[in-house]
C-alpha positions as CSV (number, residue, x, y, z in Angstrom):
1,N,25.3,14.0,-6.7
2,S,21.5,13.0,-7.8
3,L,21.8,9.9,-5.8
4,R,22.5,11.8,-2.7
5,S,19.6,14.2,-3.4
6,L,17.3,11.3,-3.8
7,M,18.4,9.5,-0.5
8,A,17.7,12.9,1.1
9,L,14.3,13.1,-0.1
10,I,13.5,9.6,0.9
11,A,15.0,10.2,4.4
12,G,12.4,13.0,4.7
13,A,14.6,16.1,3.9
14,G,12.5,18.2,1.8
15,N,9.8,15.8,1.5
16,P,6.6,17.7,0.3
17,T,4.1,15.2,1.5
18,G,5.8,13.5,4.4
19,G,5.6,16.3,6.7
20,S,7.3,15.7,10.0
21,N,7.1,12.0,9.3
22,P,10.5,11.1,7.7
23,S,9.6,7.5,7.0
24,G,6.6,8.4,5.0
25,I,4.3,6.2,6.9
26,S,0.7,7.1,5.8
27,S,-2.2,6.0,3.8
28,G,-1.3,8.6,1.2
29,L,1.3,9.0,-1.4
30,T,4.8,10.3,-1.2
31,Y,6.3,11.8,-4.2
32,V,10.1,12.0,-4.9
33,G,11.0,13.3,-8.3
34,D,9.6,10.9,-10.8
35,F,8.7,8.3,-8.2
36,V,6.0,7.8,-5.8
37,Y,5.6,5.3,-2.8
38,L,3.1,4.4,0.1
39,N,4.0,2.6,3.2
40,S,0.9,2.1,5.3
41,G,2.5,0.8,8.4
42,I,1.1,-1.9,10.6
43,K,-3.0,-1.6,10.9
44,D,-5.2,-3.9,12.8
45,C,-7.6,-5.5,10.5
46,D,-10.9,-7.3,11.4
47,N,-13.9,-8.5,9.4
48,A,-14.7,-5.1,8.0
49,E,-12.9,-3.7,5.1
50,T,-9.9,-1.8,6.7
51,T,-8.4,0.9,4.7
52,L,-4.6,0.5,4.4
53,G,-4.1,3.2,1.7
54,D,-6.3,5.9,0.2
55,F,-5.4,8.7,-2.0
56,I,-6.0,10.5,-5.3
57,T,-3.5,10.3,-8.1
58,S,-2.0,13.5,-9.3
59,N,-2.1,14.8,-13.0
60,Q,0.3,11.9,-14.2
61,V,0.0,8.1,-14.7
62,I,1.4,5.8,-12.2
63,D,3.1,2.6,-13.2
64,A,2.5,0.8,-9.9
65,I,3.6,-2.3,-7.8
66,I,1.4,-2.9,-4.8
67,Q,2.4,-5.5,-2.2
68,F,0.0,-6.5,0.7
69,Y,1.6,-8.3,3.7
70,Y,0.4,-9.6,7.0
71,A,2.4,-8.6,10.0
72,E,0.9,-11.2,12.4
73,F,0.9,-14.9,11.7
74,S,-2.5,-16.6,12.3
75,S,-4.7,-19.2,10.6
76,D,-7.0,-16.7,9.4
77,D,-8.0,-16.0,5.9
78,F,-7.6,-12.6,4.5
79,Q,-9.0,-10.8,1.5
80,Y,-7.2,-8.0,-0.1
81,L,-9.0,-5.3,-2.5
82,V,-7.7,-2.7,-4.7
83,K,-10.5,-0.2,-5.7
84,L,-10.3,2.4,-8.4
85,N,-12.8,5.2,-8.1
86,G,-14.9,3.1,-5.9
87,Q,-14.9,-0.1,-8.2
88,T,-13.1,-3.1,-7.2
89,I,-10.5,-3.8,-9.8
90,V,-8.4,-6.4,-7.9
91,Q,-9.3,-8.8,-5.3
92,Y,-7.6,-12.0,-3.8
93,H,-7.9,-14.2,-0.8
94,V,-5.1,-15.7,1.1
95,S,-6.0,-18.8,3.2
96,D,-4.3,-19.9,6.4
97,S,-2.2,-16.7,6.4
98,H,0.5,-18.2,8.9
99,G,2.1,-19.7,5.8
100,T,5.7,-21.2,6.5
101,G,7.0,-18.4,8.5
102,A,7.6,-16.0,5.4
103,S,5.7,-12.8,5.1
104,E,3.4,-14.0,2.4
105,P,1.3,-13.4,0.5
106,D,3.8,-12.7,-2.2
107,N,1.5,-11.6,-4.9
108,Q,2.6,-8.2,-6.4
109,I,-0.1,-6.3,-8.1
110,Y,1.0,-4.6,-11.3
111,L,-1.2,-1.8,-12.2
112,V,-1.3,1.5,-14.2
113,L,-3.2,4.1,-12.2
114,P,-4.7,7.0,-14.4
115,P,-4.6,10.6,-13.4
116,Y,-7.0,12.2,-10.9
117,S,-8.3,8.7,-9.7
118,R,-9.2,7.7,-6.2
119,V,-7.4,4.5,-5.2
120,E,-8.2,2.4,-2.1
121,L,-6.1,-0.4,-0.8
122,L,-8.1,-2.6,1.8
123,A,-7.8,-5.9,3.8
124,K,-10.5,-7.9,5.5
125,N,-10.4,-10.9,8.0
126,V,-12.7,-13.3,6.4
127,S,-12.3,-16.1,9.0
128,T,-13.2,-14.2,12.3
129,G,-13.8,-10.8,13.7
130,T,-10.3,-10.9,15.4
131,S,-8.1,-8.1,14.6
132,R,-4.9,-9.0,12.9
133,E,-2.0,-6.8,11.8
134,Q,-1.6,-6.1,8.1
135,C,0.0,-3.6,5.9
136,V,0.6,-2.5,2.5
137,T,3.3,-0.9,0.3
138,M,3.3,0.6,-3.1
139,R,5.9,2.1,-5.3
140,G,5.7,3.5,-8.9
141,R,7.2,5.6,-11.5
142,L,5.3,8.8,-12.8
143,Y,4.6,9.5,-16.3
144,A,3.3,12.6,-17.8
C-alpha cells in the first residue's frame, strides 16, 4: 500500500535526511518521494535576523507553500523574510503579534523555488530586543 509506505517515511522510517530525528525538525529539507517539507521547530527570535530555515534545493523545482508562525503571544511586531540566493524575495510585517488568540500570521507564501538555489527563512523582532518564540513550516511538490 503506497499510503502506508508514505506514512512510514513521514514517521521517519527510511527517511534519508531526517537521520535519528523521526519528526524531521530541522532548518533543512526532508524529502519523501515527490514531496519535500521543513519543520523548523520553535526558535527564539530577537532583534537580529534569526534563521528558521536554511537549505539548498536539489536538481528539481519545488512548488512550495511557506507558513511562518509565532509560538509565543506578545505585543511585539515581527518581520518575516524569504531570501533566494541572498536576495530578499518576500518580506512582510505582523503588528501586535498576540492577535486574537489564533496562531497568526495566516499569510501563506506560495513560491516556485528553482533548482540549486539557497533559500533562507528568517524572522526578526522589530519592536524590542526581547526573544520571542517563532517557527516556520514549508511543504512542496517536486518537479523535474
